[in-house]
N, C-alpha and C positions, 0 to 999 in steps of 0.2 A: 608435610601435610597432606594427608591422604588426597588420593586422585579421586575424583569423583564418580561416580557410577553411572552406566547406562545400561540397561537393559532392552534388547532387541527382541522383538517377537516377529517372524516370518516366517512363513513356508518353504520359501524359496531357497535352498542351501546356497545358491551363487551369490543373492542380493544379502543374505546373512554374512558369508565370509566377506564380502566388499567390504560391506558394512564395517564388521570387525576391526579388520584389516584398516580401515582409515583413521575410527575414533582410537585405536590403542595405540596407532603413529601421532597423535595428536593431544597427545597425554590422559586418556581417560582407562577407566577399570571398567571393560565389559563383560557381559553377561550374555548369553542369545537361548531362545527356547524357538521350537520348529513349531508351535500350534499354541491356540490360544488358552485351553486346559492345565498346559505343561506350564506357559509362561504365565499363569495368574499363580500359578503354585510358587514359581522363582521369583516373581515381583512381594509376595510376601515372606518367602525367604529371605531373600537379598538387599529387600527394602533401596529400591536404586534412587537416584537423584532423578533420574528421568527416563521415560521407554518411549522408544520408538519403534510403533504401533504398523502393520503392514494392516491394508481394508480386508482384501481378498484372501480368506484362510477358510481350511475345511473347519468343520465341527463347530466352531466359535467365527464368525468374521469378526472385524476389526472394532466395530462399533458394539457388537457386544462385549466382546473385552472390555472394552472401555466405560460401559457402563455401571461392568459390574467390579471395575477398580475402582469406578467413583463410591461404587457402594459400600467397598468397605475402609472401615475407619481408616485401618493401617495404610492405606494407600491412598487414600480421597484427595488429601493433597499434592500426590506427584505428578510434575508435571508431565504432560503426553503430548508426542508429535507426531500424527501419523503421515505415512509413505504412500501413495498412490498411482496408477497407474493413469486414473482418469478424475478430474475432480467437476464434476459436474454440478448445478445447481442444484441438486437434490443430494447430491453428495456435499457439498460444502454445506449445506444447513444441517445437516445428519453428522458432521465432524465437530460441530459446535456443541450442538444437541447432545451431543455423549458424554461431552465436558473435557474435548481435545483442549491441545491449548496455542496449537500451531498446525499445519499439515506443510510438505515438502510432495510435489509431483515428482515422477519417475520422468526420463531419466534428468537426473538432478546433479549440478557440479556441486566435487567435492567443498567446497567453500562454500556455496550457497547453504547447506545442509547444517555445516558447522556455524554458520552466521543465525541461522535461527537455536540449534540446541545456544548457543552464549545467549542470544535474547533473553530464551523462555529461561534459564538460568537464573539471569541476572534480573529480569523481575520477580524472580519467586522472592528473591532478598526483600527484608521492611525497608522503607525509605523512611528515616523517619523527617526528613525535609516535606512542608506541604507544597503539594503542585502549584508549581509557577505558572504566571496566564499561559496560555499558549498563543503561538503566533499564526497570523493568517498569510499565506503564499501565493498569488496566482499566477497561472500560467499563460499567456498572451498569445496567438500567433501572430504572423505578419499577413500571413495567407493560408490557404487551408493546406492541408499536406507535409506540413514542416513538421511531425510528428509531437504537436504538442501534447495530445493524450497520452501517446508512450511517455513521456517524458514525467507525467502528472503523476502517473500510475508508478511511474519511477522511483519517483522522489518519495511519493506514498511508503511506498512497501521498503524503501531504503531506510526513511525514519522509523518504520513502526520497528524494524530492529535497532534501532541506537538510540532513541528518545526513549526516556521511559514513562513519558507524556502519552498518553490516548491522542490517536488522528482520527480528523474525517476527513474524505476525500469528495467533493463535490462536483458533478456535470452539470456547467452552466453552459457548455456549447448546446444552446437550445433550438428548434427543439429536438433532435434524435440524439446528439451525443452518439461516442462508442464507448464510454468505459463498461455501462452492461455489458457490452458483448464482449467485448474484448476479455473481462472478468467473469463471464457466464453466472450474472446475474439478473436479478425478474427486474423488471421496470414498473410494474404495479406499485404504489405509492412510491411516488417518484418526487423528484427536488420542486417541480413545478406545485403539486397537489401540496406537498408539505409549506409553503411557503403562500398560499392562499387560505390557508388557516388562518382564520379569526385572531385566534389566542397562540402566541408561540411560547412555549417552557420548554424543561430540560426532558420529562418523560415525552412528551407530546413528539421530540425529536426521536427517542430513541424508537419509539414505534415504525417513523421510515426509516431507519436506517438497516442497512445490509451487512453482513460482519466480513470481512476478509480475511481480516486478522484478529487475535485476539484482542488487540488494541488499535486496529485501523476499521472504523466505519465508513462506509461506502452511500454517498444519497447519490442517485441515477437521474440520467435525463428522464422523459416519456419517452421516448424511441419512438416518436411520432407527433404529428401536426397537432397541437390544439389552437382552442381560441383565442385569438390574441386578446380580448377582453381578459384573458386567464395570466396575462403576463404576470410576472410577479414586480411587485410596486421597489424600488431602492431600499423602502425605508423596511418592509419585514426581510431584504437579504439583512442588512447591517442588524437589524434586531439577532437574525440567526448567528450570524458569525459575534455579535457580542456575546450571546449566551453558552456558544461552544467555547470561548477565548477563556470568559469567567471560570467554567468547568476544566480550564487547564488543558483544553486539545489544541494543537495544533492542525491549522484547516489548511488543504490545500485543494484548489478550484483552479480547475479546467475551462478557463474561457473562451474557448474555441478560436476563431480566427475574425468575427462580424464584429464591427464596431456601434455597438447596440447600447440604451440608455441602462440596462442590469451589468452591459459589459464593464463600462464606464464608472458605473457606481460600484462594481467591487473593486475596479482597479484605484477607488480613492479611499475606499473603504480598508484595503490591506495593508501589512507589514512591508512587502516587497513583491515585485512581480518579476518573473522571466518574461523578457518579450523573445521570441523565439523568432528566427530564419532559418531557411537551410542556408544560404549561403550563396547562390543563384543568383545573379542579376538583379531579375525581377522581381524576387521576395526579399532583397536588400533594398531595393528601391523604395518599396513599400515598407521597411520595415523604419528604412531613416527620415522617410515620409509621415510615420506616425508619432515617431520620437520628437521631430521638428512641432509636431502640431501639441504635442503634451499639455504644455502649458495654457494653451485656447483650449484644452477640453477640460482644463481643471484640474490635474494630475502634476504632482512633484516628476521633476526629472530624476531628481535621487533615488529613488525608491524606483525606479525600472529599468531592469540589469538586462542589456542584450544579450543573449546564446543565439548561438550558430549550432545547429544540428546537419552535420552534415551527410544529411538524409541519401543524397547521389554520390557521394565519396569523391567530391572534385572539389571541397569549397577550401581547399589548402590556401589558395592564395586569393578566395575571397576579399574584399573592400566592404566598410563600412563607415559611416560617417563617427558613429559610436563605439566605444572600446568595447568589445565582448569581456565581458565577465569569464566565460569559457564555449570552449570548441567542443563539443561532444560529435563521438564517430560515427554517423551512422544510427542513431537511437529506431529502433525497427524493432516490431514484435518479437520478432525470429531471434532478438539480441537480448532481450527484456534483463536477464540474468545476468550475463555478461557486465552488460551497462552498470549496473549497481555496485557490483564486485569490482572489476578492472578498471572503466574509463575515467582518468583524471579528471576530465571535464565534467561528468556527473559527480565525482566525490568534491568538485570546489562547490557546486550549486548545495550538495549536503552541508558542507563546511559552512556558509552563507546562510542556508536555512536552519539555523542551529545555534547560531548568533545569541 
């Protein structure tokens, strides 16, 4: 079987050498070019299976090169992954507007790049099976500060690489949320504004979504206080979840740590929920209290799965009244990539989410 061919277009010699070495060791046939014009010529000549493209280059920047690739009939369907040192809100929008399939931010772990390459190449293959109905997964914290948002983002990005189905990441930690600031997204056109629309349908949902990956949409929280009269109704949330699930989307909801009517409605509606604690005694006590009150709140205990996120690195001997599904080693923003690549607890969350 012929090796899959990857073309690297990057003006920095050390980066080209590093990528070439890593990808050849991983079994790919690799070509490289030092600028956009020569990269385009080589792409037309070699017809690669995938192109890795730097953003900042002389003569033609990566956005211009990608747009030209999409204009060429011979290359229009060739997957493109951007590598960039900075992913601002504006750059993220330009990446997908230019027609790229994915991006990786420098510096990156070798396994991270390979995971993105594998996912993009797999999505290129036609799937003869119709998309299955999507699953919905909520993350709820025993208290604030236990890393619920980080885990939600991690779960979303890891599932986007492992599942052929599209995903939606929803920030219901109202009113402020943290997903938008963490992922450098806008808060205009947020989930509260969407759920207050009189009629919900899939085209409308897509106008409110922001793209984080090719198959991962994000619905951010407002990021600011709003009139309590604008608090979304549970019925609208259920319709929103139903529309996405029927269209084959897996949905991940960050519910924060407040027991609100909307959070309870989400916990009643989802297929499963990860109830997160830090492993600290005070967080564990709140976790156990919440789990013990589940039935009285109209929640099915079998769908509430305890998770210990060892934020402080001291939870090895922590005790919970309910056996945790997984223990995760310090899910923090600084360790986000290593989490979904290496942490066994996160792998457990992924495997259960994909059942």
